[in-house]
C-alpha positions as CSV (number, residue, x, y, z in Angstrom):
1,M,121.9,178.6,30.9
2,G,124.0,181.5,29.5
3,S,122.6,184.0,27.1
4,V,124.0,184.5,23.6
5,A,124.6,188.2,22.8
6,G,125.7,190.0,19.6
7,T,128.8,192.1,19.5
8,D,129.4,195.5,17.8
9,S,127.0,195.7,14.8
10,Y,125.9,192.1,15.0
11,T,122.7,190.9,16.6
12,A,122.4,187.6,18.2
13,S,120.2,185.9,20.8
14,G,119.5,182.5,22.4
15,Y,120.8,180.4,25.2
16,V,123.6,177.9,25.8
17,G,123.9,175.3,28.5
18,A,126.4,172.6,29.4
19,A,125.4,169.0,29.8
20,I,127.9,166.7,31.5
21,I,127.3,163.0,31.3
22,G,130.2,161.0,32.6
23,S,133.3,162.2,30.8
24,S,131.2,163.6,27.9
25,I,130.4,167.3,27.8
26,T,128.0,168.9,25.3
27,L,127.1,172.5,24.8
28,S,123.4,172.7,23.9
29,F,122.1,175.8,22.1
30,K,118.5,176.8,22.2
31,D,116.5,179.5,20.4
32,V,119.6,180.8,18.7
33,I,119.5,183.5,16.1
34,L,122.8,184.8,14.7
35,A,122.7,187.8,12.3
36,A,125.7,186.5,10.3
37,E,123.5,184.0,8.5
38,A,125.4,184.0,5.2
39,E,128.7,183.0,6.8
40,V,129.9,179.7,8.3
41,L,130.5,180.4,11.9
42,E,132.8,178.6,14.4
43,A,132.9,178.5,18.2
44,F,135.6,178.7,20.8
45,M,135.6,178.3,24.6
46,T,137.8,181.0,26.1
47,I,138.9,182.4,29.5
48,N,137.0,185.7,29.9
49,G,136.6,186.0,26.1
50,N,140.4,186.4,25.5
51,M,141.4,184.6,22.3
52,A,145.1,185.3,23.1
53,K,144.9,183.0,26.1
54,R,144.3,179.3,26.0
55,T,141.2,178.4,23.9
56,I,139.3,175.3,22.9
57,A,138.1,175.1,19.3
58,L,134.7,173.6,19.1
59,G,134.5,173.7,15.3
60,P,131.9,175.0,12.9
61,L,128.3,175.6,14.0
62,P,125.9,173.2,12.3
63,Q,123.5,176.0,11.7
64,N,123.1,179.7,12.5
65,S,119.6,179.5,14.1
66,G,117.4,177.1,16.1
67,A,118.6,174.4,18.5
68,F,121.8,172.4,18.1
69,D,124.6,170.8,20.1
70,L,128.4,171.1,20.1
71,S,130.7,168.5,21.6
72,V,133.5,169.6,23.9
73,P,136.8,167.6,23.4
74,E,137.1,164.7,25.9
75,G,139.2,165.6,29.0
76,T,138.4,169.3,28.9
77,D,138.0,170.9,32.3
78,I,135.3,173.5,31.3
79,S,135.5,175.1,34.8
80,L,138.5,177.0,33.4
81,F,136.5,178.4,30.4
82,N,133.7,180.8,31.0
83,T,133.0,182.6,27.7
84,L,132.0,181.2,24.3
85,I,133.2,183.2,21.3
86,I,131.4,182.8,17.9
87,R,133.0,184.2,14.8
88,P,133.2,183.5,11.0
89,V,135.6,180.7,10.0
90,G,139.0,182.2,9.2
91,S,138.1,185.6,10.7
92,E,139.1,187.4,13.9
93,T,135.8,189.3,14.1
94,T,133.6,188.2,17.0
95,V,129.9,188.2,16.1
96,A,128.5,186.8,19.4
97,T,129.5,185.7,22.9
98,A,127.9,183.7,25.6
99,S,128.6,182.9,29.2
100,V,129.3,179.2,29.7
101,P,127.4,178.1,32.8
């Protein structure tokens, strides 16, 4: 599992792991706490955390704490993507990152 970490003045913690069953891939979050609780957050899979390169939008997070899952679009080769970026919807400010195992 990869660890969730806050960026700049944001605090965040928790873990993320990838579950691959057949052609279905799910990112499972556990014990997540994101300091940006008042905002709707969204997640992106990136190459080395670079949003200017190819990214995969995973959509809004269902919650900002606890345990939850996000589906990865079918046909995605996650071996290319090693960093998860979490940021407020419509913003370019990153509040947390995580390594994708």
